[in-house]
Phi, psi and omega in degrees: 000146176245122175254126174242126174276114180275319175221148190225018183253165168282192193302322186280341190077169172229113002292149180291140177298133182069016186248146175228034175290169184295323178298317181289322176298319180294317180300316179297321183289320187268329180064207178058228183289352177283341179274126180230128176260175185296145194295134175195153178214164176219141180249125177055026184055026186227333184236112183271141175242110179079160184220070180283174177295341179277005182304315181297318176300316180299320178300317179291320184286317192252352172056035174281154189280070184303322182297336182262351183285132184240007181223134180216131175255134177252127180282321178188175192266003177299147191297335179282358177238342181216116176237080191295337181299334178299336185292342176302332185287355178274351182292150173305138184101317171276318179242128178254104190243145172290328182237110180263019174296152191290154168275119179272123181241133182245126183208155173275184200310305187290317176298318178302313182294321178295316180293317181301321180297320179290316179302318180290316184296323184252007177052059185266099181281348183276002178249132171245114188259138183232132173277134180288149164246122184284154174061024182224113179300141177217158182275134173229098187058235180273005187249154167253124186239140173232125178263130177240149179294135175263160175264090185207186179305111186299329182295342181269003180052059188281140176223160169240160189233133163265128183233127186232145175196136175051042176079000178252153183216144173225155182238109180265109197222073172242173188055050174204151167257209182303136192292148174300161184303320183296325179285321175299319180299319179294318181299329178289344182268357183300138183282336176213153181296151178290147181277328181217136177232121179255115187252146170295133172219049186308319189266359176050242186266013172292174181242023182297149180238010184290160178279140174126327179217167185238162171250172178301315182295323178289328175295322176300313180296319180293319177300316180298324178291320177298323176294317181296323182277355177088005178283345177220161173214193187297336182273349183293130176271127178252128180233135178264143190211167171070079187250143176251147175295346176279351177290144179281135182058036190273346179298150190305311185289335175283315191277328184304312179291329178293319178292319180299324179297337178261004176091018181248144160273162173236144182283161169212159183300125181094351182300136179240135179231134178247138175233000000 
């Protein structure tokens, strides 16, 4: 499997919209990996994860075949991960497609309801919407996907995803802090360790303890717990993702060596990883 990070920031982006903090000034001045757009990813150019308002920008920047993708997973309904109004543009007349088979979108309750409202309002026949069942593997095209409850704003119906294909597995796990008990219990039942685990590290080197996002030190503790429960082992690749300009030492050149010292890679917009 190939995972490409299309956007790797929290809601404000880096530089943050309307912001002039030192981190944002540095990102503007240096460009490159210091620039982070709202979080989104794609697997094998076939399975999209999230639909933020930056989706069109990602399409222009990274040239992935958005028009051909027929499967999309939504992590939760916060606006930096789900911008359902964009879906009107898939309708005939707005989009001229060789293949008009529907785009299948999978979401939990709040995301499902937001998308359903847009589909109904604009009569979008090109969308096939699916309600998630948690802790239960299901087929999504050529993939086996399992949605687990995330520790984030409950009103947004947050989930994280285990995605498997051809004996390989990855865990896309941002916008969550330490997992709820039901999700930990499921992770302990995995028959083999995950090949790649992508963790939220919104707060970077801060020391916050609130629920919903993680810091580097909490990622270290969570990784050790995943190793103890058998969900990971020595071959598992750990990548940190989803960064806020409010994180301490969060700029790419500052944070990359600090994360590497703890055994983590860090994502950047456009980064591709193969497992």
